[in-house]
PDB file with SEQRES, HELIX, SHEET and CRYST1 records, atoms N, CA, C and O in Angstrom:
SEQRES   1 A   77  UNK UNK UNK UNK UNK UNK UNK UNK UNK UNK UNK UNK UNK          
SEQRES   2 A   77  UNK UNK UNK UNK UNK UNK UNK UNK UNK UNK UNK UNK UNK          
SEQRES   3 A   77  UNK UNK UNK UNK UNK UNK UNK UNK UNK UNK UNK UNK UNK          
SEQRES   4 A   77  UNK UNK UNK UNK UNK UNK UNK UNK UNK UNK UNK UNK UNK          
SEQRES   5 A   77  UNK UNK UNK UNK UNK UNK UNK UNK UNK UNK UNK UNK UNK          
SEQRES   6 A   77  UNK UNK UNK UNK UNK UNK UNK UNK UNK UNK UNK UNK              
HELIX    1 AA1 UNK A    6  UNK A   21  1                                  16    
HELIX    2 AA2 UNK A   32  UNK A   34  5                                   3    
HELIX    3 AA3 UNK A   35  UNK A   40  1                                   6    
HELIX    4 AA4 UNK A   49  UNK A   51  5                                   3    
SHEET    1 AA1 2 UNK A  71  UNK A  72  0                                        
SHEET    2 AA1 2 UNK A  75  UNK A  76 -1                                        
CRYST1    1.000    1.000    1.000  90.00  90.00  90.00 P 1           1          
ATOM      1  N   UNK A   1      57.515 -15.031-105.839  1.00  0.00           N  
ATOM      2  CA  UNK A   1      56.369 -15.923-105.760  1.00  0.00           C  
ATOM      3  C   UNK A   1      55.334 -15.308-104.834  1.00  0.00           C  
ATOM      4  O   UNK A   1      55.672 -14.794-103.768  1.00  0.00           O  
ATOM      5  N   UNK A   2      54.109 -15.360-105.233  1.00  0.00           N  
ATOM      6  CA  UNK A   2      53.024 -14.876-104.386  1.00  0.00           C  
ATOM      7  C   UNK A   2      52.140 -16.053-104.034  1.00  0.00           C  
ATOM      8  O   UNK A   2      52.206 -17.108-104.665  1.00  0.00           O  
ATOM      9  N   UNK A   3      51.318 -15.865-103.027  1.00  0.00           N  
ATOM     10  CA  UNK A   3      50.404 -16.921-102.621  1.00  0.00           C  
ATOM     11  C   UNK A   3      50.686 -17.351-101.202  1.00  0.00           C  
ATOM     12  O   UNK A   3      51.697 -16.992-100.600  1.00  0.00           O  
ATOM     13  N   UNK A   4      49.752 -18.135-100.687  1.00  0.00           N  
ATOM     14  CA  UNK A   4      49.876 -18.573 -99.302  1.00  0.00           C  
ATOM     15  C   UNK A   4      49.805 -20.080 -99.162  1.00  0.00           C  
ATOM     16  O   UNK A   4      49.733 -20.582 -98.040  1.00  0.00           O  
ATOM     17  N   UNK A   5      49.823 -20.828-100.271  1.00  0.00           N  
ATOM     18  CA  UNK A   5      49.798 -22.285-100.191  1.00  0.00           C  
ATOM     19  C   UNK A   5      51.095 -22.754 -99.527  1.00  0.00           C  
ATOM     20  O   UNK A   5      52.165 -22.625-100.122  1.00  0.00           O  
ATOM     21  N   UNK A   6      51.020 -23.295 -98.306  1.00  0.00           N  
ATOM     22  CA  UNK A   6      52.246 -23.655 -97.593  1.00  0.00           C  
ATOM     23  C   UNK A   6      53.077 -24.709 -98.320  1.00  0.00           C  
ATOM     24  O   UNK A   6      54.305 -24.688 -98.231  1.00  0.00           O  
ATOM     25  N   UNK A   7      52.444 -25.613 -99.025  1.00  0.00           N  
ATOM     26  CA  UNK A   7      53.191 -26.643 -99.748  1.00  0.00           C  
ATOM     27  C   UNK A   7      53.967 -26.037-100.911  1.00  0.00           C  
ATOM     28  O   UNK A   7      55.120 -26.397-101.148  1.00  0.00           O  
ATOM     29  N   UNK A   8      53.338 -25.123-101.632  1.00  0.00           N  
ATOM     30  CA  UNK A   8      54.016 -24.450-102.741  1.00  0.00           C  
ATOM     31  C   UNK A   8      55.168 -23.588-102.228  1.00  0.00           C  
ATOM     32  O   UNK A   8      56.239 -23.549-102.833  1.00  0.00           O  
ATOM     33  N   UNK A   9      54.939 -22.896-101.106  1.00  0.00           N  
ATOM     34  CA  UNK A   9      56.004 -22.083-100.523  1.00  0.00           C  
ATOM     35  C   UNK A   9      57.164 -22.955-100.060  1.00  0.00           C  
ATOM     36  O   UNK A   9      58.324 -22.590-100.251  1.00  0.00           O  
ATOM     37  N   UNK A  10      56.868 -24.104 -99.453  1.00  0.00           N  
ATOM     38  CA  UNK A  10      57.923 -25.014 -99.005  1.00  0.00           C  
ATOM     39  C   UNK A  10      58.726 -25.534-100.192  1.00  0.00           C  
ATOM     40  O   UNK A  10      59.953 -25.609-100.126  1.00  0.00           O  
ATOM     41  N   UNK A  11      58.050 -25.889-101.264  1.00  0.00           N  
ATOM     42  CA  UNK A  11      58.743 -26.351-102.473  1.00  0.00           C  
ATOM     43  C   UNK A  11      59.641 -25.250-103.033  1.00  0.00           C  
ATOM     44  O   UNK A  11      60.792 -25.499-103.394  1.00  0.00           O  
ATOM     45  N   UNK A  12      59.109 -24.039-103.102  1.00  0.00           N  
ATOM     46  CA  UNK A  12      59.878 -22.916-103.636  1.00  0.00           C  
ATOM     47  C   UNK A  12      61.069 -22.588-102.736  1.00  0.00           C  
ATOM     48  O   UNK A  12      62.159 -22.301-103.230  1.00  0.00           O  
ATOM     49  N   UNK A  13      60.865 -22.628-101.421  1.00  0.00           N  
ATOM     50  CA  UNK A  13      61.955 -22.353-100.486  1.00  0.00           C  
ATOM     51  C   UNK A  13      63.038 -23.418-100.608  1.00  0.00           C  
ATOM     52  O   UNK A  13      64.227 -23.098-100.601  1.00  0.00           O  
ATOM     53  N   UNK A  14      62.639 -24.673-100.718  1.00  0.00           N  
ATOM     54  CA  UNK A  14      63.610 -25.754-100.887  1.00  0.00           C  
ATOM     55  C   UNK A  14      64.401 -25.613-102.170  1.00  0.00           C  
ATOM     56  O   UNK A  14      65.612 -25.834-102.182  1.00  0.00           O  
ATOM     57  N   UNK A  15      63.730 -25.246-103.247  1.00  0.00           N  
ATOM     58  CA  UNK A  15      64.414 -25.055-104.530  1.00  0.00           C  
ATOM     59  C   UNK A  15      65.420 -23.911-104.436  1.00  0.00           C  
ATOM     60  O   UNK A  15      66.543 -24.027-104.926  1.00  0.00           O  
ATOM     61  N   UNK A  16      65.021 -22.814-103.812  1.00  0.00           N  
ATOM     62  CA  UNK A  16      65.931 -21.665-103.670  1.00  0.00           C  
ATOM     63  C   UNK A  16      67.104 -22.016-102.764  1.00  0.00           C  
ATOM     64  O   UNK A  16      68.235 -21.610-103.031  1.00  0.00           O  
ATOM     65  N   UNK A  17      66.847 -22.763-101.698  1.00  0.00           N  
ATOM     66  CA  UNK A  17      67.924 -23.182-100.802  1.00  0.00           C  
ATOM     67  C   UNK A  17      68.954 -24.009-101.566  1.00  0.00           C  
ATOM     68  O   UNK A  17      70.157 -23.810-101.401  1.00  0.00           O  
ATOM     69  N   UNK A  18      68.487 -24.933-102.396  1.00  0.00           N  
ATOM     70  CA  UNK A  18      69.414 -25.745-103.192  1.00  0.00           C  
ATOM     71  C   UNK A  18      70.201 -24.884-104.177  1.00  0.00           C  
ATOM     72  O   UNK A  18      71.376 -25.150-104.430  1.00  0.00           O  
ATOM     73  N   UNK A  19      69.563 -23.854-104.735  1.00  0.00           N  
ATOM     74  CA  UNK A  19      70.276 -22.938-105.635  1.00  0.00           C  
ATOM     75  C   UNK A  19      71.407 -22.221-104.907  1.00  0.00           C  
ATOM     76  O   UNK A  19      72.494 -22.040-105.456  1.00  0.00           O  
ATOM     77  N   UNK A  20      71.145 -21.819-103.675  1.00  0.00           N  
ATOM     78  CA  UNK A  20      72.113 -21.025-102.920  1.00  0.00           C  
ATOM     79  C   UNK A  20      73.206 -21.858-102.269  1.00  0.00           C  
ATOM     80  O   UNK A  20      74.326 -21.377-102.097  1.00  0.00           O  
ATOM     81  N   UNK A  21      72.900 -23.104-101.902  1.00  0.00           N  
ATOM     82  CA  UNK A  21      73.854 -23.894-101.112  1.00  0.00           C  
ATOM     83  C   UNK A  21      74.256 -25.211-101.748  1.00  0.00           C  
ATOM     84  O   UNK A  21      75.218 -25.839-101.307  1.00  0.00           O  
ATOM     85  N   UNK A  22      73.541 -25.638-102.770  1.00  0.00           N  
ATOM     86  CA  UNK A  22      73.735 -26.997-103.253  1.00  0.00           C  
ATOM     87  C   UNK A  22      72.926 -27.933-102.367  1.00  0.00           C  
ATOM     88  O   UNK A  22      72.210 -27.474-101.477  1.00  0.00           O  
ATOM     89  N   UNK A  23      73.029 -29.236-102.598  1.00  0.00           N  
ATOM     90  CA  UNK A  23      72.224 -30.168-101.802  1.00  0.00           C  
ATOM     91  C   UNK A  23      72.674 -30.210-100.340  1.00  0.00           C  
ATOM     92  O   UNK A  23      73.863 -30.116-100.036  1.00  0.00           O  
ATOM     93  N   UNK A  24      71.705 -30.352 -99.453  1.00  0.00           N  
ATOM     94  CA  UNK A  24      71.984 -30.534 -98.025  1.00  0.00           C  
ATOM     95  C   UNK A  24      71.317 -31.827 -97.576  1.00  0.00           C  
ATOM     96  O   UNK A  24      70.355 -32.288 -98.190  1.00  0.00           O  
ATOM     97  N   UNK A  25      71.837 -32.404 -96.502  1.00  0.00           N  
ATOM     98  CA  UNK A  25      71.279 -33.655 -95.992  1.00  0.00           C  
ATOM     99  C   UNK A  25      70.028 -33.425 -95.160  1.00  0.00           C  
ATOM    100  O   UNK A  25      69.075 -34.199 -95.244  1.00  0.00           O  
ATOM    101  N   UNK A  26      70.023 -32.376 -94.365  1.00  0.00           N  
ATOM    102  CA  UNK A  26      68.839 -32.021 -93.592  1.00  0.00           C  
ATOM    103  C   UNK A  26      68.986 -30.599 -93.093  1.00  0.00           C  
ATOM    104  O   UNK A  26      70.085 -30.045 -93.074  1.00  0.00           O  
ATOM    105  N   UNK A  27      67.876 -30.016 -92.692  1.00  0.00           N  
ATOM    106  CA  UNK A  27      67.870 -28.650 -92.174  1.00  0.00           C  
ATOM    107  C   UNK A  27      67.444 -28.668 -90.712  1.00  0.00           C  
ATOM    108  O   UNK A  27      66.628 -29.490 -90.296  1.00  0.00           O  
ATOM    109  N   UNK A  28      68.004 -27.758 -89.952  1.00  0.00           N  
ATOM    110  CA  UNK A  28      67.676 -27.611 -88.538  1.00  0.00           C  
ATOM    111  C   UNK A  28      67.361 -26.140 -88.299  1.00  0.00           C  
ATOM    112  O   UNK A  28      68.132 -25.267 -88.700  1.00  0.00           O  
ATOM    113  N   UNK A  29      66.253 -25.863 -87.659  1.00  0.00           N  
ATOM    114  CA  UNK A  29      65.894 -24.489 -87.322  1.00  0.00           C  
ATOM    115  C   UNK A  29      66.274 -24.260 -85.866  1.00  0.00           C  
ATOM    116  O   UNK A  29      65.799 -24.959 -84.971  1.00  0.00           O  
ATOM    117  N   UNK A  30      67.130 -23.280 -85.642  1.00  0.00           N  
ATOM    118  CA  UNK A  30      67.608 -22.986 -84.296  1.00  0.00           C  
ATOM    119  C   UNK A  30      67.146 -21.603 -83.872  1.00  0.00           C  
ATOM    120  O   UNK A  30      67.103 -20.675 -84.680  1.00  0.00           O  
ATOM    121  N   UNK A  31      66.806 -21.475 -82.611  1.00  0.00           N  
ATOM    122  CA  UNK A  31      66.443 -20.175 -82.062  1.00  0.00           C  
ATOM    123  C   UNK A  31      67.682 -19.365 -81.727  1.00  0.00           C  
ATOM    124  O   UNK A  31      68.805 -19.853 -81.854  1.00  0.00           O  
ATOM    125  N   UNK A  32      67.477 -18.127 -81.299  1.00  0.00           N  
ATOM    126  CA  UNK A  32      68.595 -17.218 -81.046  1.00  0.00           C  
ATOM    127  C   UNK A  32      69.511 -17.710 -79.929  1.00  0.00           C  
ATOM    128  O   UNK A  32      70.669 -17.296 -79.868  1.00  0.00           O  
ATOM    129  N   UNK A  33      69.036 -18.561 -79.066  1.00  0.00           N  
ATOM    130  CA  UNK A  33      69.878 -19.112 -78.010  1.00  0.00           C  
ATOM    131  C   UNK A  33      70.983 -20.018 -78.529  1.00  0.00           C  
ATOM    132  O   UNK A  33      71.904 -20.368 -77.791  1.00  0.00           O  
ATOM    133  N   UNK A  34      70.892 -20.396 -79.792  1.00  0.00           N  
ATOM    134  CA  UNK A  34      71.881 -21.286 -80.409  1.00  0.00           C  
ATOM    135  C   UNK A  34      72.910 -20.521 -81.234  1.00  0.00           C  
ATOM    136  O   UNK A  34      73.719 -21.151 -81.915  1.00  0.00           O  
ATOM    137  N   UNK A  35      72.912 -19.208 -81.202  1.00  0.00           N  
ATOM    138  CA  UNK A  35      73.851 -18.427 -82.010  1.00  0.00           C  
ATOM    139  C   UNK A  35      75.297 -18.859 -81.794  1.00  0.00           C  
ATOM    140  O   UNK A  35      76.069 -18.928 -82.751  1.00  0.00           O  
ATOM    141  N   UNK A  36      75.669 -19.149 -80.563  1.00  0.00           N  
ATOM    142  CA  UNK A  36      77.044 -19.561 -80.272  1.00  0.00           C  
ATOM    143  C   UNK A  36      77.422 -20.862 -80.947  1.00  0.00           C  
ATOM    144  O   UNK A  36      78.562 -21.027 -81.381  1.00  0.00           O  
ATOM    145  N   UNK A  37      76.479 -21.788 -81.041  1.00  0.00           N  
ATOM    146  CA  UNK A  37      76.744 -23.069 -81.699  1.00  0.00           C  
ATOM    147  C   UNK A  37      77.004 -22.847 -83.183  1.00  0.00           C  
ATOM    148  O   UNK A  37      77.921 -23.441 -83.750  1.00  0.00           O  
ATOM    149  N   UNK A  38      76.215 -22.011 -83.802  1.00  0.00           N  
ATOM    150  CA  UNK A  38      76.418 -21.694 -85.222  1.00  0.00           C  
ATOM    151  C   UNK A  38      77.817 -21.125 -85.413  1.00  0.00           C  
ATOM    152  O   UNK A  38      78.510 -21.485 -86.364  1.00  0.00           O  
ATOM    153  N   UNK A  39      78.235 -20.243 -84.520  1.00  0.00           N  
ATOM    154  CA  UNK A  39      79.568 -19.657 -84.609  1.00  0.00           C  
ATOM    155  C   UNK A  39      80.644 -20.728 -84.448  1.00  0.00           C  
ATOM    156  O   UNK A  39      81.633 -20.721 -85.181  1.00  0.00           O  
ATOM    157  N   UNK A  40      80.466 -21.645 -83.501  1.00  0.00           N  
ATOM    158  CA  UNK A  40      81.450 -22.705 -83.261  1.00  0.00           C  
ATOM    159  C   UNK A  40      81.569 -23.668 -84.433  1.00  0.00           C  
ATOM    160  O   UNK A  40      82.646 -24.215 -84.673  1.00  0.00           O  
ATOM    161  N   UNK A  41      80.493 -23.883 -85.160  1.00  0.00           N  
ATOM    162  CA  UNK A  41      80.528 -24.786 -86.307  1.00  0.00           C  
ATOM    163  C   UNK A  41      81.257 -24.175 -87.498  1.00  0.00           C  
ATOM    164  O   UNK A  41      81.516 -24.859 -88.488  1.00  0.00           O  
ATOM    165  N   UNK A  42      81.584 -22.908 -87.405  1.00  0.00           N  
ATOM    166  CA  UNK A  42      82.256 -22.255 -88.523  1.00  0.00           C  
ATOM    167  C   UNK A  42      81.369 -22.164 -89.746  1.00  0.00           C  
ATOM    168  O   UNK A  42      81.820 -22.373 -90.872  1.00  0.00           O  
ATOM    169  N   UNK A  43      80.105 -21.852 -89.518  1.00  0.00           N  
ATOM    170  CA  UNK A  43      79.123 -21.851 -90.597  1.00  0.00           C  
ATOM    171  C   UNK A  43      79.202 -20.610 -91.478  1.00  0.00           C  
ATOM    172  O   UNK A  43      78.445 -20.497 -92.442  1.00  0.00           O  
ATOM    173  N   UNK A  44      80.089 -19.689 -91.176  1.00  0.00           N  
ATOM    174  CA  UNK A  44      80.228 -18.496 -92.013  1.00  0.00           C  
ATOM    175  C   UNK A  44      79.089 -17.516 -91.815  1.00  0.00           C  
ATOM    176  O   UNK A  44      78.296 -17.634 -90.880  1.00  0.00           O  
ATOM    177  N   UNK A  45      79.025 -16.548 -92.711  1.00  0.00           N  
ATOM    178  CA  UNK A  45      78.031 -15.484 -92.594  1.00  0.00           C  
ATOM    179  C   UNK A  45      76.644 -15.903 -93.052  1.00  0.00           C  
ATOM    180  O   UNK A  45      75.649 -15.326 -92.612  1.00  0.00           O  
ATOM    181  N   UNK A  46      76.563 -16.893 -93.928  1.00  0.00           N  
ATOM    182  CA  UNK A  46      75.265 -17.326 -94.435  1.00  0.00           C  
ATOM    183  C   UNK A  46      74.631 -16.258 -95.306  1.00  0.00           C  
ATOM    184  O   UNK A  46      75.319 -15.434 -95.908  1.00  0.00           O  
ATOM    185  N   UNK A  47      73.321 -16.285 -95.361  1.00  0.00           N  
ATOM    186  CA  UNK A  47      72.568 -15.310 -96.150  1.00  0.00           C  
ATOM    187  C   UNK A  47      71.247 -15.041 -95.450  1.00  0.00           C  
ATOM    188  O   UNK A  47      70.805 -15.857 -94.642  1.00  0.00           O  
ATOM    189  N   UNK A  48      70.604 -13.910 -95.740  1.00  0.00           N  
ATOM    190  CA  UNK A  48      69.343 -13.572 -95.073  1.00  0.00           C  
ATOM    191  C   UNK A  48      68.248 -14.588 -95.405  1.00  0.00           C  
ATOM    192  O   UNK A  48      68.073 -14.967 -96.563  1.00  0.00           O  
ATOM    193  N   UNK A  49      67.525 -15.018 -94.392  1.00  0.00           N  
ATOM    194  CA  UNK A  49      66.456 -15.991 -94.632  1.00  0.00           C  
ATOM    195  C   UNK A  49      65.341 -15.410 -95.485  1.00  0.00           C  
ATOM    196  O   UNK A  49      64.531 -16.152 -96.041  1.00  0.00           O  
ATOM    197  N   UNK A  50      65.293 -14.094 -95.592  1.00  0.00           N  
ATOM    198  CA  UNK A  50      64.287 -13.462 -96.444  1.00  0.00           C  
ATOM    199  C   UNK A  50      64.529 -13.758 -97.926  1.00  0.00           C  
ATOM    200  O   UNK A  50      63.669 -13.464 -98.756  1.00  0.00           O  
ATOM    201  N   UNK A  51      65.689 -14.337 -98.272  1.00  0.00           N  
ATOM    202  CA  UNK A  51      65.943 -14.752 -99.651  1.00  0.00           C  
ATOM    203  C   UNK A  51      65.193 -16.040-100.005  1.00  0.00           C  
ATOM    204  O   UNK A  51      65.157 -16.437-101.170  1.00  0.00           O  
ATOM    205  N   UNK A  52      64.601 -16.687 -99.010  1.00  0.00           N  
ATOM    206  CA  UNK A  52      63.824 -17.903 -99.248  1.00  0.00           C  
ATOM    207  C   UNK A  52      62.345 -17.546 -99.331  1.00  0.00           C  
ATOM    208  O   UNK A  52      61.835 -16.844 -98.459  1.00  0.00           O  
ATOM    209  N   UNK A  53      61.651 -18.013-100.356  1.00  0.00           N  
ATOM    210  CA  UNK A  53      60.216 -17.728-100.482  1.00  0.00           C  
ATOM    211  C   UNK A  53      59.450 -18.153 -99.226  1.00  0.00           C  
ATOM    212  O   UNK A  53      59.639 -19.254 -98.709  1.00  0.00           O  
ATOM    213  N   UNK A  54      58.589 -17.263 -98.754  1.00  0.00           N  
ATOM    214  CA  UNK A  54      57.762 -17.558 -97.593  1.00  0.00           C  
ATOM    215  C   UNK A  54      58.406 -17.210 -96.263  1.00  0.00           C  
ATOM    216  O   UNK A  54      57.760 -17.328 -95.222  1.00  0.00           O  
ATOM    217  N   UNK A  55      59.669 -16.783 -96.271  1.00  0.00           N  
ATOM    218  CA  UNK A  55      60.370 -16.441 -95.039  1.00  0.00           C  
ATOM    219  C   UNK A  55      60.522 -14.933 -94.956  1.00  0.00           C  
ATOM    220  O   UNK A  55      60.996 -14.298 -95.898  1.00  0.00           O  
ATOM    221  N   UNK A  56      60.126 -14.365 -93.841  1.00  0.00           N  
ATOM    222  CA  UNK A  56      60.255 -12.924 -93.620  1.00  0.00           C  
ATOM    223  C   UNK A  56      61.378 -12.682 -92.620  1.00  0.00           C  
ATOM    224  O   UNK A  56      61.687 -13.564 -91.818  1.00  0.00           O  
ATOM    225  N   UNK A  57      61.988 -11.516 -92.655  1.00  0.00           N  
ATOM    226  CA  UNK A  57      63.012 -11.212 -91.656  1.00  0.00           C  
ATOM    227  C   UNK A  57      62.403 -11.256 -90.255  1.00  0.00           C  
ATOM    228  O   UNK A  57      61.256 -10.848 -90.072  1.00  0.00           O  
ATOM    229  N   UNK A  58      63.152 -11.743 -89.264  1.00  0.00           N  
ATOM    230  CA  UNK A  58      62.611 -11.780 -87.903  1.00  0.00           C  
ATOM    231  C   UNK A  58      62.479 -10.373 -87.333  1.00  0.00           C  
ATOM    232  O   UNK A  58      63.176  -9.446 -87.743  1.00  0.00           O  
ATOM    233  N   UNK A  59      61.582 -10.244 -86.393  1.00  0.00           N  
ATOM    234  CA  UNK A  59      61.393  -8.958 -85.729  1.00  0.00           C  
ATOM    235  C   UNK A  59      61.828  -9.003 -84.271  1.00  0.00           C  
ATOM    236  O   UNK A  59      61.935  -7.957 -83.632  1.00  0.00           O  
ATOM    237  N   UNK A  60      62.081 -10.192 -83.732  1.00  0.00           N  
ATOM    238  CA  UNK A  60      62.486 -10.321 -82.333  1.00  0.00           C  
ATOM    239  C   UNK A  60      63.952  -9.928 -82.167  1.00  0.00           C  
ATOM    240  O   UNK A  60      64.800 -10.291 -82.983  1.00  0.00           O  
ATOM    241  N   UNK A  61      64.231  -9.197 -81.121  1.00  0.00           N  
ATOM    242  CA  UNK A  61      65.593  -8.773 -80.837  1.00  0.00           C  
ATOM    243  C   UNK A  61      66.486  -9.994 -80.621  1.00  0.00           C  
ATOM    244  O   UNK A  61      66.094 -10.944 -79.944  1.00  0.00           O  
ATOM    245  N   UNK A  62      67.666  -9.964 -81.188  1.00  0.00           N  
ATOM    246  CA  UNK A  62      68.616 -11.055 -81.018  1.00  0.00           C  
ATOM    247  C   UNK A  62      68.520 -12.143 -82.070  1.00  0.00           C  
ATOM    248  O   UNK A  62      69.415 -12.982 -82.175  1.00  0.00           O  
ATOM    249  N   UNK A  63      67.457 -12.142 -82.846  1.00  0.00           N  
ATOM    250  CA  UNK A  63      67.317 -13.141 -83.902  1.00  0.00           C  
ATOM    251  C   UNK A  63      68.067 -12.642 -85.128  1.00  0.00           C  
ATOM    252  O   UNK A  63      67.788 -11.560 -85.643  1.00  0.00           O  
ATOM    253  N   UNK A  64      69.010 -13.434 -85.583  1.00  0.00           N  
ATOM    254  CA  UNK A  64      69.860 -13.009 -86.695  1.00  0.00           C  
ATOM    255  C   UNK A  64      69.142 -13.057 -88.039  1.00  0.00           C  
ATOM    256  O   UNK A  64      69.425 -12.244 -88.919  1.00  0.00           O  
ATOM    257  N   UNK A  65      68.230 -13.988 -88.204  1.00  0.00           N  
ATOM    258  CA  UNK A  65      67.498 -14.075 -89.458  1.00  0.00           C  
ATOM    259  C   UNK A  65      68.369 -14.495 -90.624  1.00  0.00           C  
ATOM    260  O   UNK A  65      68.211 -14.001 -91.741  1.00  0.00           O  
ATOM    261  N   UNK A  66      69.296 -15.416 -90.356  1.00  0.00           N  
ATOM    262  CA  UNK A  66      70.227 -15.848 -91.393  1.00  0.00           C  
ATOM    263  C   UNK A  66      70.173 -17.361 -91.543  1.00  0.00           C  
ATOM    264  O   UNK A  66      69.847 -18.087 -90.604  1.00  0.00           O  
ATOM    265  N   UNK A  67      70.497 -17.814 -92.736  1.00  0.00           N  
ATOM    266  CA  UNK A  67      70.587 -19.238 -93.037  1.00  0.00           C  
ATOM    267  C   UNK A  67      72.068 -19.556 -93.192  1.00  0.00           C  
ATOM    268  O   UNK A  67      72.790 -18.853 -93.898  1.00  0.00           O  
ATOM    269  N   UNK A  68      72.516 -20.617 -92.530  1.00  0.00           N  
ATOM    270  CA  UNK A  68      73.920 -21.011 -92.565  1.00  0.00           C  
ATOM    271  C   UNK A  68      74.035 -22.446 -93.045  1.00  0.00           C  
ATOM    272  O   UNK A  68      73.132 -23.256 -92.837  1.00  0.00           O  
ATOM    273  N   UNK A  69      75.137 -22.750 -93.678  1.00  0.00           N  
ATOM    274  CA  UNK A  69      75.456 -24.116 -94.069  1.00  0.00           C  
ATOM    275  C   UNK A  69      76.665 -24.548 -93.262  1.00  0.00           C  
ATOM    276  O   UNK A  69      77.669 -23.837 -93.206  1.00  0.00           O  
ATOM    277  N   UNK A  70      76.570 -25.719 -92.633  1.00  0.00           N  
ATOM    278  CA  UNK A  70      77.681 -26.245 -91.849  1.00  0.00           C  
ATOM    279  C   UNK A  70      77.852 -27.721 -92.170  1.00  0.00           C  
ATOM    280  O   UNK A  70      76.974 -28.352 -92.760  1.00  0.00           O  
ATOM    281  N   UNK A  71      78.987 -28.254 -91.776  1.00  0.00           N  
ATOM    282  CA  UNK A  71      79.238 -29.685 -91.905  1.00  0.00           C  
ATOM    283  C   UNK A  71      79.263 -30.258 -90.497  1.00  0.00           C  
ATOM    284  O   UNK A  71      80.023 -29.800 -89.644  1.00  0.00           O  
ATOM    285  N   UNK A  72      78.428 -31.260 -90.260  1.00  0.00           N  
ATOM    286  CA  UNK A  72      78.365 -31.949 -88.969  1.00  0.00           C  
ATOM    287  C   UNK A  72      78.657 -33.421 -89.239  1.00  0.00           C  
ATOM    288  O   UNK A  72      77.789 -34.154 -89.711  1.00  0.00           O  
ATOM    289  N   UNK A  73      79.879 -33.849 -88.938  1.00  0.00           N  
ATOM    290  CA  UNK A  73      80.279 -35.207 -89.308  1.00  0.00           C  
ATOM    291  C   UNK A  73      80.274 -35.303 -90.821  1.00  0.00           C  
ATOM    292  O   UNK A  73      80.853 -34.451 -91.495  1.00  0.00           O  
ATOM    293  N   UNK A  74      79.631 -36.327 -91.368  1.00  0.00           N  
ATOM    294  CA  UNK A  74      79.589 -36.473 -92.822  1.00  0.00           C  
ATOM    295  C   UNK A  74      78.427 -35.719 -93.478  1.00  0.00           C  
ATOM    296  O   UNK A  74      78.205 -35.854 -94.681  1.00  0.00           O  
ATOM    297  N   UNK A  75      77.693 -34.933 -92.702  1.00  0.00           N  
ATOM    298  CA  UNK A  75      76.457 -34.323 -93.208  1.00  0.00           C  
ATOM    299  C   UNK A  75      76.607 -32.831 -93.482  1.00  0.00           C  
ATOM    300  O   UNK A  75      77.256 -32.100 -92.734  1.00  0.00           O  
ATOM    301  N   UNK A  76      75.988 -32.407 -94.576  1.00  0.00           N  
ATOM    302  CA  UNK A  76      75.838 -30.973 -94.866  1.00  0.00           C  
ATOM    303  C   UNK A  76      74.496 -30.549 -94.282  1.00  0.00           C  
ATOM    304  O   UNK A  76      73.443 -31.057 -94.667  1.00  0.00           O  
ATOM    305  N   UNK A  77      74.556 -29.612 -93.350  1.00  0.00           N  
ATOM    306  CA  UNK A  77      73.375 -29.205 -92.586  1.00  0.00           C  
ATOM    307  C   UNK A  77      73.138 -27.719 -92.785  1.00  0.00           C  
ATOM    308  O   UNK A  77      72.189 -27.165 -92.228  1.00  0.00           O  
TER     309      UNK A  77                                                      
END                                                                             
Protein backbone atom coordinates (compact mmCIF):
# COMPACT_ATOMS: atom_id res chain seq x y z
CA UNK A 1 0.00 0.00 0.00
CA UNK A 2 1.27 3.45 -0.82
CA UNK A 3 0.08 6.80 0.42
CA UNK A 4 0.17 8.84 3.55
CA UNK A 5 -3.50 9.03 4.57
CA UNK A 6 -3.24 8.05 8.26
CA UNK A 7 -6.79 6.70 8.37
CA UNK A 8 -6.23 4.45 5.36
CA UNK A 9 -2.92 3.26 6.81
CA UNK A 10 -4.58 2.52 10.17
CA UNK A 11 -7.33 0.53 8.44
CA UNK A 12 -4.78 -1.41 6.40
CA UNK A 13 -2.60 -2.07 9.45
CA UNK A 14 -5.61 -3.29 11.42
CA UNK A 15 -6.66 -5.60 8.60
CA UNK A 16 -3.15 -7.05 8.31
CA UNK A 17 -2.93 -7.49 12.09
CA UNK A 18 -6.17 -9.48 12.05
CA UNK A 19 -4.80 -11.62 9.20
CA UNK A 20 -1.67 -12.42 11.18
CA UNK A 21 -3.15 -12.88 14.66
CA UNK A 22 -6.90 -13.25 14.40
CA UNK A 23 -9.12 -10.89 16.38
CA UNK A 24 -7.66 -9.08 19.39
CA UNK A 25 -9.48 -7.21 22.14
CA UNK A 26 -7.13 -4.24 22.22
CA UNK A 27 -3.60 -3.22 21.34
CA UNK A 28 -0.97 -1.69 23.61
CA UNK A 29 2.18 0.02 22.35
CA UNK A 30 5.09 -0.49 24.71
CA UNK A 31 8.51 1.11 24.65
CA UNK A 32 11.77 -0.80 24.96
CA UNK A 33 11.68 -0.48 28.74
CA UNK A 34 8.82 -2.99 28.73
CA UNK A 35 10.73 -5.79 26.97
CA UNK A 36 10.86 -7.82 30.19
CA UNK A 37 7.09 -7.68 30.59
CA UNK A 38 6.58 -9.00 27.07
CA UNK A 39 8.94 -11.86 27.91
CA UNK A 40 7.09 -12.62 31.17
CA UNK A 41 3.74 -12.76 29.39
CA UNK A 42 5.05 -15.55 27.20
CA UNK A 43 4.13 -13.62 24.09
CA UNK A 44 6.49 -15.62 21.88
CA UNK A 45 8.64 -14.26 19.10
CA UNK A 46 5.90 -12.28 17.37
CA UNK A 47 6.60 -10.80 13.96
CA UNK A 48 8.34 -7.67 12.64
CA UNK A 49 6.17 -4.57 12.91
CA UNK A 50 7.32 -3.67 9.41
CA UNK A 51 4.81 -6.31 8.21
CA UNK A 52 2.06 -3.83 9.11
CA UNK A 53 1.29 -1.09 6.56
CA UNK A 54 2.59 2.28 7.71
CA UNK A 55 5.03 0.83 10.26
CA UNK A 56 8.77 1.06 9.67
CA UNK A 57 11.45 -0.85 11.55
CA UNK A 58 12.71 1.12 14.57
CA UNK A 59 16.10 2.74 14.43
CA UNK A 60 16.63 3.31 18.17
CA UNK A 61 18.98 0.92 19.91
CA UNK A 62 17.17 -1.60 22.10
CA UNK A 63 13.86 -1.33 20.29
CA UNK A 64 12.87 -4.79 19.11
CA UNK A 65 10.41 -3.64 16.48
CA UNK A 66 8.18 -6.67 16.94
CA UNK A 67 4.47 -7.23 17.40
CA UNK A 68 3.45 -9.82 19.99
CA UNK A 69 0.16 -11.43 20.92
CA UNK A 70 -0.44 -12.26 24.57
CA UNK A 71 -3.33 -13.25 26.79
CA UNK A 72 -3.99 -10.97 29.77
CA UNK A 73 -6.83 -12.42 31.83
CA UNK A 74 -9.67 -13.07 29.40
CA UNK A 75 -8.26 -10.67 26.78
CA UNK A 76 -6.18 -11.22 23.67
CA UNK A 77 -3.77 -8.29 23.58
